[in-house]
N, CA, C and O atoms as a Maestro MAE file, in Angstrom:
{
 s_m_m2io_version
 :::
 2.0.0
}

f_m_ct {
 s_m_title
 :::
 protein
 m_atom[272] {
  # First column is atom index #
  i_m_mmod_type
  r_m_x_coord
  r_m_y_coord
  r_m_z_coord
  i_m_residue_number
  s_m_chain_name
  s_m_pdb_residue_name
  s_m_pdb_atom_name
  i_m_atomic_number
  :::
  1 25 -49.079 -12.852 -8.229 1 A "MET " " N  " 7
  2 3 -48.130 -12.128 -9.047 1 A "MET " " CA " 6
  3 2 -47.643 -10.869 -8.342 1 A "MET " " C  " 6
  4 15 -46.464 -10.522 -8.418 1 A "MET " " O  " 8
  5 25 -48.563 -10.182 -7.651 2 A "LYS " " N  " 7
  6 3 -48.165 -8.966 -6.957 2 A "LYS " " CA " 6
  7 2 -47.183 -9.259 -5.825 2 A "LYS " " C  " 6
  8 15 -46.317 -8.437 -5.526 2 A "LYS " " O  " 8
  9 25 -47.314 -10.411 -5.204 3 A "ALA " " N  " 7
  10 3 -46.401 -10.762 -4.113 3 A "ALA " " CA " 6
  11 2 -45.028 -11.160 -4.645 3 A "ALA " " C  " 6
  12 15 -44.031 -11.025 -3.936 3 A "ALA " " O  " 8
  13 25 -44.964 -11.632 -5.837 4 A "LEU " " N  " 7
  14 3 -43.706 -12.071 -6.427 4 A "LEU " " CA " 6
  15 2 -42.801 -10.898 -6.818 4 A "LEU " " C  " 6
  16 15 -41.577 -11.000 -6.732 4 A "LEU " " O  " 8
  17 25 -43.391 -9.812 -7.236 5 A "LEU " " N  " 7
  18 3 -42.613 -8.651 -7.668 5 A "LEU " " CA " 6
  19 2 -41.727 -8.084 -6.550 5 A "LEU " " C  " 6
  20 15 -40.543 -7.855 -6.797 5 A "LEU " " O  " 8
  21 25 -42.233 -7.849 -5.347 6 A "PRO " " N  " 7
  22 3 -41.356 -7.342 -4.278 6 A "PRO " " CA " 6
  23 2 -40.231 -8.322 -3.930 6 A "PRO " " C  " 6
  24 15 -39.116 -7.910 -3.608 6 A "PRO " " O  " 8
  25 25 -40.530 -9.597 -3.998 7 A "VAL " " N  " 7
  26 3 -39.509 -10.595 -3.698 7 A "VAL " " CA " 6
  27 2 -38.402 -10.534 -4.753 7 A "VAL " " C  " 6
  28 15 -37.221 -10.567 -4.409 7 A "VAL " " O  " 8
  29 25 -38.764 -10.446 -6.006 8 A "LEU " " N  " 7
  30 3 -37.770 -10.364 -7.076 8 A "LEU " " CA " 6
  31 2 -36.956 -9.073 -6.981 8 A "LEU " " C  " 6
  32 15 -35.743 -9.085 -7.188 8 A "LEU " " O  " 8
  33 25 -37.614 -7.976 -6.671 9 A "LEU " " N  " 7
  34 3 -36.889 -6.712 -6.509 9 A "LEU " " CA " 6
  35 2 -35.915 -6.783 -5.342 9 A "LEU " " C  " 6
  36 15 -34.788 -6.297 -5.435 9 A "LEU " " O  " 8
  37 25 -36.348 -7.382 -4.257 10 A "THR " " N  " 7
  38 3 -35.484 -7.521 -3.081 10 A "THR " " CA " 6
  39 2 -34.271 -8.381 -3.405 10 A "THR " " C  " 6
  40 15 -33.151 -8.050 -3.019 10 A "THR " " O  " 8
  41 25 -34.489 -9.471 -4.104 11 A "LEU " " N  " 7
  42 3 -33.385 -10.350 -4.470 11 A "LEU " " CA " 6
  43 2 -32.401 -9.660 -5.420 11 A "LEU " " C  " 6
  44 15 -31.187 -9.818 -5.287 11 A "LEU " " O  " 8
  45 25 -32.926 -8.903 -6.368 12 A "SER " " N  " 7
  46 3 -32.031 -8.232 -7.316 12 A "SER " " CA " 6
  47 2 -31.223 -7.140 -6.616 12 A "SER " " C  " 6
  48 15 -30.048 -6.939 -6.924 12 A "SER " " O  " 8
  49 25 -31.852 -6.438 -5.677 13 A "LEU " " N  " 7
  50 3 -31.122 -5.418 -4.935 13 A "LEU " " CA " 6
  51 2 -30.090 -6.046 -4.006 13 A "LEU " " C  " 6
  52 15 -29.008 -5.490 -3.817 13 A "LEU " " O  " 8
  53 25 -30.406 -7.164 -3.444 14 A "ALA " " N  " 7
  54 3 -29.452 -7.856 -2.573 14 A "ALA " " CA " 6
  55 2 -28.234 -8.303 -3.377 14 A "ALA " " C  " 6
  56 15 -27.109 -8.255 -2.880 14 A "ALA " " O  " 8
  57 25 -28.452 -8.730 -4.594 15 A "ALA " " N  " 7
  58 3 -27.343 -9.145 -5.447 15 A "ALA " " CA " 6
  59 2 -26.452 -7.954 -5.777 15 A "ALA " " C  " 6
  60 15 -25.231 -8.098 -5.845 15 A "ALA " " O  " 8
  61 25 -27.039 -6.795 -5.981 16 A "CYS " " N  " 7
  62 3 -26.238 -5.592 -6.241 16 A "CYS " " CA " 6
  63 2 -25.397 -5.238 -5.023 16 A "CYS " " C  " 6
  64 15 -24.247 -4.819 -5.157 16 A "CYS " " O  " 8
  65 25 -25.960 -5.403 -3.859 17 A "GLY " " N  " 7
  66 3 -25.216 -5.126 -2.633 17 A "GLY " " CA " 6
  67 2 -24.034 -6.060 -2.480 17 A "GLY " " C  " 6
  68 15 -22.962 -5.648 -2.039 17 A "GLY " " O  " 8
  69 25 -24.225 -7.304 -2.838 18 A "ALA " " N  " 7
  70 3 -23.136 -8.275 -2.753 18 A "ALA " " CA " 6
  71 2 -22.029 -7.915 -3.737 18 A "ALA " " C  " 6
  72 15 -20.846 -8.022 -3.412 18 A "ALA " " O  " 8
  73 25 -22.413 -7.485 -4.948 19 A "ASP " " N  " 7
  74 3 -21.417 -7.063 -5.938 19 A "ASP " " CA " 6
  75 2 -20.642 -5.849 -5.437 19 A "ASP " " C  " 6
  76 15 -19.426 -5.762 -5.610 19 A "ASP " " O  " 8
  77 25 -21.348 -4.927 -4.822 20 A "THR " " N  " 7
  78 3 -20.696 -3.725 -4.301 20 A "THR " " CA " 6
  79 2 -19.738 -4.086 -3.179 20 A "THR " " C  " 6
  80 15 -18.625 -3.564 -3.116 20 A "THR " " O  " 8
  81 25 -20.162 -4.968 -2.300 21 A "ALA " " N  " 7
  82 3 -19.300 -5.385 -1.192 21 A "ALA " " CA " 6
  83 2 -18.072 -6.120 -1.721 21 A "ALA " " C  " 6
  84 15 -16.967 -5.925 -1.213 21 A "ALA " " O  " 8
  85 25 -18.252 -6.949 -2.718 22 A "THR " " N  " 7
  86 3 -17.131 -7.674 -3.310 22 A "THR " " CA " 6
  87 2 -16.158 -6.703 -3.974 22 A "THR " " C  " 6
  88 15 -14.942 -6.841 -3.837 22 A "THR " " O  " 8
  89 25 -16.695 -5.731 -4.687 23 A "SER " " N  " 7
  90 3 -15.843 -4.722 -5.326 23 A "SER " " CA " 6
  91 2 -15.079 -3.920 -4.291 23 A "SER " " C  " 6
  92 15 -13.890 -3.654 -4.465 23 A "SER " " O  " 8
  93 25 -15.747 -3.535 -3.218 24 A "ALA " " N  " 7
  94 3 -15.098 -2.771 -2.163 24 A "ALA " " CA " 6
  95 2 -13.984 -3.592 -1.514 24 A "ALA " " C  " 6
  96 15 -12.920 -3.060 -1.197 24 A "ALA " " O  " 8
  97 25 -14.228 -4.869 -1.321 25 A "ALA " " N  " 7
  98 3 -13.212 -5.734 -0.722 25 A "ALA " " CA " 6
  99 2 -12.005 -5.866 -1.657 25 A "ALA " " C  " 6
  100 15 -10.863 -5.879 -1.198 25 A "ALA " " O  " 8
  101 25 -12.253 -5.963 -2.942 26 A "ALA " " N  " 7
  102 3 -11.158 -6.069 -3.907 26 A "ALA " " CA " 6
  103 2 -10.343 -4.782 -3.937 26 A "ALA " " C  " 6
  104 15 -9.114 -4.828 -3.999 26 A "ALA " " O  " 8
  105 25 -11.008 -3.647 -3.894 27 A "VAL " " N  " 7
  106 3 -10.306 -2.362 -3.884 27 A "VAL " " CA " 6
  107 2 -9.481 -2.233 -2.604 27 A "VAL " " C  " 6
  108 15 -8.337 -1.781 -2.637 27 A "VAL " " O  " 8
  109 25 -10.069 -2.631 -1.486 28 A "ALA " " N  " 7
  110 3 -9.344 -2.556 -0.209 28 A "ALA " " CA " 6
  111 2 -8.106 -3.447 -0.229 28 A "ALA " " C  " 6
  112 15 -7.052 -3.052 0.269 28 A "ALA " " O  " 8
  113 25 -8.221 -4.626 -0.789 29 A "ALA " " N  " 7
  114 3 -7.069 -5.532 -0.875 29 A "ALA " " CA " 6
  115 2 -5.982 -4.938 -1.759 29 A "ALA " " C  " 6
  116 15 -4.796 -5.043 -1.444 29 A "ALA " " O  " 8
  117 25 -6.378 -4.317 -2.861 30 A "ALA " " N  " 7
  118 3 -5.402 -3.691 -3.755 30 A "ALA " " CA " 6
  119 2 -4.704 -2.522 -3.062 30 A "ALA " " C  " 6
  120 15 -3.491 -2.354 -3.183 30 A "ALA " " O  " 8
  121 25 -5.475 -1.724 -2.339 31 A "LYS " " N  " 7
  122 3 -4.884 -0.593 -1.610 31 A "LYS " " CA " 6
  123 2 -3.931 -1.085 -0.526 31 A "LYS " " C  " 6
  124 15 -2.880 -0.485 -0.300 31 A "LYS " " O  " 8
  125 25 -4.290 -2.163 0.137 32 A "LYS " " N  " 7
  126 3 -3.424 -2.723 1.170 32 A "LYS " " CA " 6
  127 2 -2.092 -3.141 0.555 32 A "LYS " " C  " 6
  128 15 -1.031 -2.893 1.128 32 A "LYS " " O  " 8
  129 25 -2.154 -3.770 -0.606 33 A "GLN " " N  " 7
  130 3 -0.933 -4.197 -1.280 33 A "GLN " " CA " 6
  131 2 -0.098 -2.982 -1.699 33 A "GLN " " C  " 6
  132 15 1.129 -3.007 -1.603 33 A "GLN " " O  " 8
  133 25 -0.761 -1.926 -2.162 34 A "GLU " " N  " 7
  134 3 -0.037 -0.706 -2.528 34 A "GLU " " CA " 6
  135 2 0.694 -0.124 -1.318 34 A "GLU " " C  " 6
  136 15 1.846 0.300 -1.418 34 A "GLU " " O  " 8
  137 25 0.010 -0.111 -0.185 35 A "VAL " " N  " 7
  138 3 0.613 0.422 1.040 35 A "VAL " " CA " 6
  139 2 1.819 -0.421 1.445 35 A "VAL " " C  " 6
  140 15 2.861 0.120 1.815 35 A "VAL " " O  " 8
  141 25 1.680 -1.729 1.376 36 A "GLU " " N  " 7
  142 3 2.794 -2.618 1.735 36 A "GLU " " CA " 6
  143 2 3.987 -2.396 0.813 36 A "GLU " " C  " 6
  144 15 5.131 -2.372 1.268 36 A "GLU " " O  " 8
  145 25 3.723 -2.234 -0.481 37 A "GLN " " N  " 7
  146 3 4.806 -1.986 -1.428 37 A "GLN " " CA " 6
  147 2 5.462 -0.631 -1.174 37 A "GLN " " C  " 6
  148 15 6.681 -0.495 -1.272 37 A "GLN " " O  " 8
  149 25 4.654 0.358 -0.850 38 A "ALA " " N  " 7
  150 3 5.200 1.683 -0.556 38 A "ALA " " CA " 6
  151 2 6.074 1.646 0.697 38 A "ALA " " C  " 6
  152 15 7.126 2.284 0.745 38 A "ALA " " O  " 8
  153 25 5.639 0.902 1.702 39 A "GLU " " N  " 7
  154 3 6.427 0.784 2.925 39 A "GLU " " CA " 6
  155 2 7.757 0.072 2.658 39 A "GLU " " C  " 6
  156 15 8.791 0.449 3.210 39 A "GLU " " O  " 8
  157 25 7.721 -0.955 1.813 40 A "ALA " " N  " 7
  158 3 8.951 -1.668 1.467 40 A "ALA " " CA " 6
  159 2 9.896 -0.754 0.696 40 A "ALA " " C  " 6
  160 15 11.104 -0.765 0.935 40 A "ALA " " O  " 8
  161 25 9.357 0.031 -0.219 41 A "THR " " N  " 7
  162 3 10.174 0.980 -0.976 41 A "THR " " CA " 6
  163 2 10.769 2.029 -0.048 41 A "THR " " C  " 6
  164 15 11.942 2.383 -0.170 41 A "THR " " O  " 8
  165 25 9.965 2.519 0.868 42 A "LYS " " N  " 7
  166 3 10.453 3.514 1.831 42 A "LYS " " CA " 6
  167 2 11.603 2.946 2.661 42 A "LYS " " C  " 6
  168 15 12.609 3.622 2.875 42 A "LYS " " O  " 8
  169 25 11.458 1.719 3.123 43 A "ALA " " N  " 7
  170 3 12.510 1.089 3.926 43 A "ALA " " CA " 6
  171 2 13.788 0.914 3.109 43 A "ALA " " C  " 6
  172 15 14.889 1.136 3.614 43 A "ALA " " O  " 8
  173 25 13.638 0.516 1.847 44 A "ARG " " N  " 7
  174 3 14.794 0.326 0.964 44 A "ARG " " CA " 6
  175 2 15.515 1.658 0.720 44 A "ARG " " C  " 6
  176 15 16.744 1.719 0.762 44 A "ARG " " O  " 8
  177 25 14.751 2.713 0.467 45 A "VAL " " N  " 7
  178 3 15.346 4.029 0.230 45 A "VAL " " CA " 6
  179 2 16.023 4.535 1.499 45 A "VAL " " C  " 6
  180 15 17.109 5.111 1.434 45 A "VAL " " O  " 8
  181 25 15.393 4.327 2.646 46 A "GLN " " N  " 7
  182 3 15.993 4.758 3.912 46 A "GLN " " CA " 6
  183 2 17.316 4.041 4.160 46 A "GLN " " C  " 6
  184 15 18.279 4.648 4.629 46 A "GLN " " O  " 8
  185 25 17.361 2.750 3.844 47 A "GLN " " N  " 7
  186 3 18.597 1.989 4.009 47 A "GLN " " CA " 6
  187 2 19.684 2.541 3.080 47 A "GLN " " C  " 6
  188 15 20.839 2.674 3.485 47 A "GLN " " O  " 8
  189 25 19.318 2.859 1.848 48 A "GLN " " N  " 7
  190 3 20.287 3.415 0.905 48 A "GLN " " CA " 6
  191 2 20.801 4.777 1.383 48 A "GLN " " C  " 6
  192 15 21.987 5.084 1.255 48 A "GLN " " O  " 8
  193 25 19.899 5.581 1.931 49 A "LEU " " N  " 7
  194 3 20.318 6.876 2.462 49 A "LEU " " CA " 6
  195 2 21.253 6.714 3.652 49 A "LEU " " C  " 6
  196 15 22.245 7.433 3.773 49 A "LEU " " O  " 8
  197 25 20.936 5.773 4.522 50 A "ASP " " N  " 7
  198 3 21.796 5.519 5.677 50 A "ASP " " CA " 6
  199 2 23.187 5.066 5.239 50 A "ASP " " C  " 6
  200 15 24.195 5.499 5.798 50 A "ASP " " O  " 8
  201 25 23.230 4.192 4.234 51 A "GLU " " N  " 7
  202 3 24.515 3.721 3.722 51 A "GLU " " CA " 6
  203 2 25.306 4.866 3.090 51 A "GLU " " C  " 6
  204 15 26.517 4.968 3.286 51 A "GLU " " O  " 8
  205 25 24.623 5.723 2.335 52 A "ALA " " N  " 7
  206 3 25.297 6.858 1.704 52 A "ALA " " CA " 6
  207 2 25.822 7.818 2.762 52 A "ALA " " C  " 6
  208 15 26.932 8.335 2.637 52 A "ALA " " O  " 8
  209 25 25.031 8.057 3.801 53 A "ASN " " N  " 7
  210 3 25.483 8.932 4.881 53 A "ASN " " CA " 6
  211 2 26.684 8.337 5.619 53 A "ASN " " C  " 6
  212 15 27.605 9.062 5.995 53 A "ASN " " O  " 8
  213 25 26.672 7.037 5.822 54 A "ALA " " N  " 7
  214 3 27.797 6.378 6.494 54 A "ALA " " CA " 6
  215 2 29.061 6.487 5.648 54 A "ALA " " C  " 6
  216 15 30.145 6.731 6.178 54 A "ALA " " O  " 8
  217 25 28.926 6.307 4.327 55 A "MET " " N  " 7
  218 3 30.085 6.443 3.431 55 A "MET " " CA " 6
  219 2 30.614 7.869 3.446 55 A "MET " " C  " 6
  220 15 31.824 8.094 3.475 55 A "MET " " O  " 8
  221 25 29.708 8.816 3.425 56 A "MET " " N  " 7
  222 3 30.122 10.214 3.449 56 A "MET " " CA " 6
  223 2 30.828 10.543 4.764 56 A "MET " " C  " 6
  224 15 31.834 11.251 4.768 56 A "MET " " O  " 8
  225 25 30.318 10.043 5.854 57 A "GLN " " N  " 7
  226 3 30.945 10.267 7.157 57 A "GLN " " CA " 6
  227 2 32.344 9.649 7.198 57 A "GLN " " C  " 6
  228 15 33.280 10.249 7.725 57 A "GLN " " O  " 8
  229 25 32.474 8.455 6.641 58 A "LYS " " N  " 7
  230 3 33.773 7.781 6.598 58 A "LYS " " CA " 6
  231 2 34.770 8.582 5.765 58 A "LYS " " C  " 6
  232 15 35.926 8.745 6.155 58 A "LYS " " O  " 8
  233 25 34.316 9.079 4.618 59 A "ARG " " N  " 7
  234 3 35.195 9.878 3.759 59 A "ARG " " CA " 6
  235 2 35.621 11.165 4.463 59 A "ARG " " C  " 6
  236 15 36.775 11.582 4.364 59 A "ARG " " O  " 8
  237 25 34.687 11.786 5.170 60 A "LEU " " N  " 7
  238 3 35.038 12.997 5.904 60 A "LEU " " CA " 6
  239 2 36.084 12.713 6.974 60 A "LEU " " C  " 6
  240 15 37.005 13.505 7.178 60 A "LEU " " O  " 8
  241 25 35.939 11.583 7.654 61 A "GLN " " N  " 7
  242 3 36.916 11.209 8.679 61 A "GLN " " CA " 6
  243 2 38.278 10.923 8.052 61 A "GLN " " C  " 6
  244 15 39.309 11.331 8.587 61 A "GLN " " O  " 8
  245 25 38.281 10.221 6.916 62 A "GLU " " N  " 7
  246 3 39.537 9.924 6.227 62 A "GLU " " CA " 6
  247 2 40.214 11.205 5.757 62 A "GLU " " C  " 6
  248 15 41.430 11.349 5.887 62 A "GLU " " O  " 8
  249 25 39.445 12.122 5.219 63 A "THR " " N  " 7
  250 3 39.987 13.397 4.752 63 A "THR " " CA " 6
  251 2 40.535 14.198 5.924 63 A "THR " " C  " 6
  252 15 41.594 14.819 5.825 63 A "THR " " O  " 8
  253 25 39.809 14.178 7.024 64 A "ASP " " N  " 7
  254 3 40.244 14.891 8.222 64 A "ASP " " CA " 6
  255 2 41.564 14.321 8.742 64 A "ASP " " C  " 6
  256 15 42.444 15.074 9.160 64 A "ASP " " O  " 8
  257 25 41.702 13.002 8.718 65 A "GLN " " N  " 7
  258 3 42.933 12.361 9.196 65 A "GLN " " CA " 6
  259 2 44.104 12.671 8.266 65 A "GLN " " C  " 6
  260 15 45.234 12.830 8.728 65 A "GLN " " O  " 8
  261 25 43.848 12.758 6.978 66 A "GLN " " N  " 7
  262 3 44.910 13.040 6.016 66 A "GLN " " CA " 6
  263 2 45.404 14.472 6.118 66 A "GLN " " C  " 6
  264 15 46.565 14.744 5.813 66 A "GLN " " O  " 8
  265 25 44.561 15.379 6.534 67 A "THR " " N  " 7
  266 3 44.961 16.774 6.617 67 A "THR " " CA " 6
  267 2 45.657 17.104 7.921 67 A "THR " " C  " 6
  268 15 46.154 18.219 8.086 67 A "THR " " O  " 8
  269 25 45.705 16.172 8.843 68 A "ARG " " N  " 7
  270 3 46.401 16.431 10.124 68 A "ARG " " CA " 6
  271 2 47.861 16.167 10.032 68 A "ARG " " C  " 6
  272 15 48.582 16.335 11.015 68 A "ARG " " O  " 8
  :::
 }
 m_bond[271] {
  # First column is bond index #
  i_m_from
  i_m_to
  i_m_order
  :::
  1 1 2 1
  2 2 3 1
  3 3 4 2
  4 3 5 1
  5 5 6 1
  6 6 7 1
  7 7 8 2
  8 7 9 1
  9 9 10 1
  10 10 11 1
  11 11 12 2
  12 11 13 1
  13 13 14 1
  14 14 15 1
  15 15 16 2
  16 15 17 1
  17 17 18 1
  18 18 19 1
  19 19 20 2
  20 19 21 1
  21 21 22 1
  22 22 23 1
  23 23 24 2
  24 23 25 1
  25 25 26 1
  26 26 27 1
  27 27 28 2
  28 27 29 1
  29 29 30 1
  30 30 31 1
  31 31 32 2
  32 31 33 1
  33 33 34 1
  34 34 35 1
  35 35 36 2
  36 35 37 1
  37 37 38 1
  38 38 39 1
  39 39 40 2
  40 39 41 1
  41 41 42 1
  42 42 43 1
  43 43 44 2
  44 43 45 1
  45 45 46 1
  46 46 47 1
  47 47 48 2
  48 47 49 1
  49 49 50 1
  50 50 51 1
  51 51 52 2
  52 51 53 1
  53 53 54 1
  54 54 55 1
  55 55 56 2
  56 55 57 1
  57 57 58 1
  58 58 59 1
  59 59 60 2
  60 59 61 1
  61 61 62 1
  62 62 63 1
  63 63 64 2
  64 63 65 1
  65 65 66 1
  66 66 67 1
  67 67 68 2
  68 67 69 1
  69 69 70 1
  70 70 71 1
  71 71 72 2
  72 71 73 1
  73 73 74 1
  74 74 75 1
  75 75 76 2
  76 75 77 1
  77 77 78 1
  78 78 79 1
  79 79 80 2
  80 79 81 1
  81 81 82 1
  82 82 83 1
  83 83 84 2
  84 83 85 1
  85 85 86 1
  86 86 87 1
  87 87 88 2
  88 87 89 1
  89 89 90 1
  90 90 91 1
  91 91 92 2
  92 91 93 1
  93 93 94 1
  94 94 95 1
  95 95 96 2
  96 95 97 1
  97 97 98 1
  98 98 99 1
  99 99 100 2
  100 99 101 1
  101 101 102 1
  102 102 103 1
  103 103 104 2
  104 103 105 1
  105 105 106 1
  106 106 107 1
  107 107 108 2
  108 107 109 1
  109 109 110 1
  110 110 111 1
  111 111 112 2
  112 111 113 1
  113 113 114 1
  114 114 115 1
  115 115 116 2
  116 115 117 1
  117 117 118 1
  118 118 119 1
  119 119 120 2
  120 119 121 1
  121 121 122 1
  122 122 123 1
  123 123 124 2
  124 123 125 1
  125 125 126 1
  126 126 127 1
  127 127 128 2
  128 127 129 1
  129 129 130 1
  130 130 131 1
  131 131 132 2
  132 131 133 1
  133 133 134 1
  134 134 135 1
  135 135 136 2
  136 135 137 1
  137 137 138 1
  138 138 139 1
  139 139 140 2
  140 139 141 1
  141 141 142 1
  142 142 143 1
  143 143 144 2
  144 143 145 1
  145 145 146 1
  146 146 147 1
  147 147 148 2
  148 147 149 1
  149 149 150 1
  150 150 151 1
  151 151 152 2
  152 151 153 1
  153 153 154 1
  154 154 155 1
  155 155 156 2
  156 155 157 1
  157 157 158 1
  158 158 159 1
  159 159 160 2
  160 159 161 1
  161 161 162 1
  162 162 163 1
  163 163 164 2
  164 163 165 1
  165 165 166 1
  166 166 167 1
  167 167 168 2
  168 167 169 1
  169 169 170 1
  170 170 171 1
  171 171 172 2
  172 171 173 1
  173 173 174 1
  174 174 175 1
  175 175 176 2
  176 175 177 1
  177 177 178 1
  178 178 179 1
  179 179 180 2
  180 179 181 1
  181 181 182 1
  182 182 183 1
  183 183 184 2
  184 183 185 1
  185 185 186 1
  186 186 187 1
  187 187 188 2
  188 187 189 1
  189 189 190 1
  190 190 191 1
  191 191 192 2
  192 191 193 1
  193 193 194 1
  194 194 195 1
  195 195 196 2
  196 195 197 1
  197 197 198 1
  198 198 199 1
  199 199 200 2
  200 199 201 1
  201 201 202 1
  202 202 203 1
  203 203 204 2
  204 203 205 1
  205 205 206 1
  206 206 207 1
  207 207 208 2
  208 207 209 1
  209 209 210 1
  210 210 211 1
  211 211 212 2
  212 211 213 1
  213 213 214 1
  214 214 215 1
  215 215 216 2
  216 215 217 1
  217 217 218 1
  218 218 219 1
  219 219 220 2
  220 219 221 1
  221 221 222 1
  222 222 223 1
  223 223 224 2
  224 223 225 1
  225 225 226 1
  226 226 227 1
  227 227 228 2
  228 227 229 1
  229 229 230 1
  230 230 231 1
  231 231 232 2
  232 231 233 1
  233 233 234 1
  234 234 235 1
  235 235 236 2
  236 235 237 1
  237 237 238 1
  238 238 239 1
  239 239 240 2
  240 239 241 1
  241 241 242 1
  242 242 243 1
  243 243 244 2
  244 243 245 1
  245 245 246 1
  246 246 247 1
  247 247 248 2
  248 247 249 1
  249 249 250 1
  250 250 251 1
  251 251 252 2
  252 251 253 1
  253 253 254 1
  254 254 255 1
  255 255 256 2
  256 255 257 1
  257 257 258 1
  258 258 259 1
  259 259 260 2
  260 259 261 1
  261 261 262 1
  262 262 263 1
  263 263 264 2
  264 263 265 1
  265 265 266 1
  266 266 267 1
  267 267 268 2
  268 267 269 1
  269 269 270 1
  270 270 271 1
  271 271 272 2
  :::
 }
}
């Protein structure tokens, strides 16, 4: 009986470690997805800013040509 107790404790602690590792892996996967979504949003916003800047530049050129 005394030999069985350490074995059971070891097994129960090992199971907790597996749960912790699984939880950590799930959190890491979720964070990875958040980062990917943030990068996609950043790229989309940058594209919109570039388009707005190009339109503004075009309008400035058109206005400049009209005033000559």
